[in-house]
N, C-alpha and C positions, 0 to 999 in steps of 0.2 A: 585681564592682562594677558597678552600674547606676544609673540616675536615681533609683530609689527610695531608695538609700543617702543621697542628698543631703538628703532630708527628715528624716533622723535627725540633727538638729543638737545641738550641745552645749547642755546645760541652762543654762549660765551665760554663753553667748555674748553675750546682750543686755547683760550688765554692761559689756562693753567696746564693743560696737557702738553701742548706743543713745546713750550720752553723746557719742560722737564725732560722730554725725550731728546730735544736738541742738545742738551748739556751732557747727556750720557756719553757720547763719543769723546768729548773733551776730558772726561775723567777716567777714560781708559776702556770703555766698552766698545766692542767692535760695532761699527755702524750697521752692518747687516743684522746682528743680534738685536740692536736697538729697534730696527724696523719690525722684526719678528715679534719682539716683546710688545710693541705698540699694537700690532695686529691681533696678537693673542689677547691682550687686554680688552680690545674692542669686541672680539668674538665672545669672550667670557661674559661681557656685559649683555650681549644679545641672548646668550643661552639662559641668563638669569631671569629673563622675562617669559616664563612659562608657568602654567599651572599643571602641566602634565607630570612634572616631577614633584613628588611629595617630599617630606622631610628625609634627610640623608644621615641621620644619627650623629655620630661623632664628627663627621665632615662639617655639619652646621656650626660646630663650635670653633672651627678654624677658618673655613672658607665662606665667602659670600655666595651661598648656594641659592637656588631658586626660592627656597622657603624663607631664608633670611632676607632676600631681596623683596619678596612679597610684603614683608613687614615694613620695609622702607617705603613702599608704594601705598601702604594702607592709611586710611583716614580715621581708623579707630583711635580713640584718645590715647590708649596705651601704646600705640605704634607711632605716634607723631614724634618726629625728631629722633628717629632711631635708624640704626644699621646703615651707615654711610659708606662702608668699605666697598671697594671695587672687586678686589680679589680675596683679600683676607678680612675676616671679621674680628681679628685679634685686637685691632686698635679700638674698635667700638667697645669691646669687652673691657679693655684697660681704662678707657675714659668714661665708662658708664652709659654709653649710647646703645648698648646691645639690648635687643628684646627678642625673645624666642617666639615663634609663631605658635599661638595657642588658640585664640578665638579666630573664627573665620575672618579673613581680611575683607574690609570694605574698601573698594577702589574708587578713585575719583578725586575731585578737588575738595578740600576742607570747607572752603567758602565758595558757594555757587556764584560765579561772577556774572552770570546772565549775559554773556557775550561769546561770540565766536571769533572776535577780533584777536589775532595772534599777538599783536603789539600790546594790547591791554592785558592779555593773559600773561605774557612774558614779564611785563614790568609791574604787575600788580603788587607783588611782595616788596619790590624795591621802593615803590611809591609809598607803601605803608611804613616801611622803615624810615624813609625820609620824613614822613609826617610825624612819626614818633620822635625823631631827633629834633625837629623844629619845636615840638611841644615840651622838650626836655627842660628840667629845672636843675639838674645836677649832672656831674660828670658821669655817674653810673647810668643815669637815664640816657646819656648820649651814647656810651659804649655798649649798653645792654642790648639794644635792638640790633647792633652790628655783630657782636660776638656771643651774645647769650642765646638761650632757647627762645622759641617763638611765643613770648608772653608780653609783648609790648601793647600799648594802648590800642592801636589799630588792629593788631593781630590777636587781641584777646577774644576775637570772634570764634576762635578755635573751640572754645567751651560751648558756644551756642550753635552747634552744628544742626543744620536742617536735614535730618536723615531721610525725610520723606521725599526729597528730590533726588536721592542717590539711586543708582542702578547697581544691583549686587551681581 
């Protein structure tokens, strides 16, 4: 994991980010401050993609530091579905999604997709969620794959990780 990884952003990230920053001036924030906040948020995300910076002590408990972000990128079972915060890690701590970096982080995809096709890679999880919903037999099985942790029928593959194909 290095700085170049930060530039591979989610295709649909602007769907949630742009409207948030567009509303800020309407609720009283100065437009120039809004632009600066958006740029700082993006820069903080880039800085988080480094292995040069180790743990930062008490800062790891408040901010999404490089250490806490490495956990988010890890495919270790104990790190899956953890540390989603962009600037603050407080929300992850409040909602039980926080994990401290303890074991060495294994980077990569949880499930080897055996393709370099960016469309297949981008839509793989969405396709798995849709498959889970189509096979659902109850209301919980419908909303579980959308709002719950990655434990649906198609995504149950997380438990059977093929570690021999990973690059550490």
